[in-house]
N, C-alpha and C positions, 0 to 999 in steps of 0.2 A: 495534582502537581504537573503530571505529564500533559494533560489537556491544556493547562495554562501555558506551557512552553510552546505547544503547537499554535495556539491562538495568538500568543505574542509574536511568533515568527510571521504568521500570516498578516497580523496587524501592522508590523514594521514594514512589510512589503506592499501594503495597501490592497491586499487581496480581500474581496468580499466573500463571505461564507455565513453559513448558519450552523449553530451548534445544536445538536439533538441529544438530550439525555434520555437514556432508556434503561430498563431493568437489566441487570447484568446478563450478558450472553457471550458465548465463547466461540462459536463458529460464525462464519460470515452469513450463512443461511439464517441462523437463529437471530442474528443482529438485524438483518434486513427485515425479518418478520416482526421482531420486537419494535422496531422503529418505523414500521409501515413504509418501507422503501423497496422498490423493485430489486430483486436479486441481480438483474442486469446492470443496475447502477451501483450496487454495493461492491466496493473494491476490497480485496484482501491482499495483504502484503506478504509475499513469500521471500525469504532471504535465502539465496543460494551462494555457494562458493564456486566460483569459476577459476580454476587454476589457483585456488586458495585466496582469491580476492572476492569480497563480498559484493553482491549485486542485489538490487531490489527488483523483484518481478511482481508487477501488479496485475491481478486478474479479477474477473467478475466472481461473485460468490460461488457459483456452481462450477467454475472452471478449475481445471488441474493444471499444474506446470508440467510440461513434457520436457524432462531433462535432456533427452536426446535432441529434441528440436532446439532447445536453448543452447546446447553445446555447438550445434551447427551455426546458429545465428551469431554467437559470440566468437566463434573460431577458437574456443578453448579446447584444451586436451582433456580436462576432467571437469565435470560439473556435478555437484552434490548439493543436497539440502543442508543448510547450516544447522548445527545441533543447538539445543536449548541453552546450553552454557555459552556458546559463542554469541547467540542472539541477545541474551541478558547483558553480556559485556558491551555489545554494540549499541544497545538502547537503554542506557541507564535512566532510571526514573519511569520507564514504560512498563506496563504490565506485559509479561511474556505472551506474545501473540497479539498484542494490542498496538503494535507499532504502526505509525502513520506511513503512507507511501511517499514521504518527503525526503528524497535522497539529498536534497539541498541542505537539509538540517544535519545530515549524518555523513556527508561527503561520499555518497555512493551513486553509481550510475543507476538509472531507473529505466526498466523495460516494461512496457504496458501492452496488454492484450489488445489485438485489433478489435475485439468485441467491445471492450470498454470505450475505445476510441469512437465508437459509433454514437455514444450518448451525448446529451447536452449537459448533463449533470454527473458528478462523481460524489460518492459518499464513502467515508472511510474512518477507521478507528482514529481517535485523537490521542492515543497512547494509553487508553484504559479500556476496560470491557463494558463500560457504561456510558460512554460518550462518543458521538460521531460528529464529524465535520462534513457538511454538504456544500459543494461549490460548483461553479460552472466549470465544465471540463476544459473549456478553452483557457480559463485562468490556471487550471492545473498544468496544462501544457506550457503556458508562458512561464510559469514558475519552475517547473522541473525539466522541461525539454526532454521528455522521455523518447526513447526509441520504441516506435510501435512495431510489434511483431506478431505474426500469425503463429499460434501455438499448436494448432491442430495439424 
């Protein structure tokens, strides 16, 4: 169901993409391996609360979100990871941890790692732990207008 919503959203906007179905996997590294995608291209969506407002931070599979750096970039007083119950409420119909980095669908600002911005393609969960969307990075930028940040 969640994958259908993501595909419908992209179809409505005329975005070209490929859907990749893979065996269930739960970490970005496992998903990249299962789907035979480079970990540099595989994006994971991390939800943070910046002064209690949700933000999407999109990083490569092996990257970690540096909360201190994010606090500086956003000018927030407090930045923390959203907890599971907050995430479930923000992404109805999505598997917990399987949310797509599409802030446009959820009315959230999107920040993307400069490492992902170097790629020509981006792959991400389609709302489930067994389906990915792969698309041109330039289309992702056109759709989401993310702020590119250096997290290291």
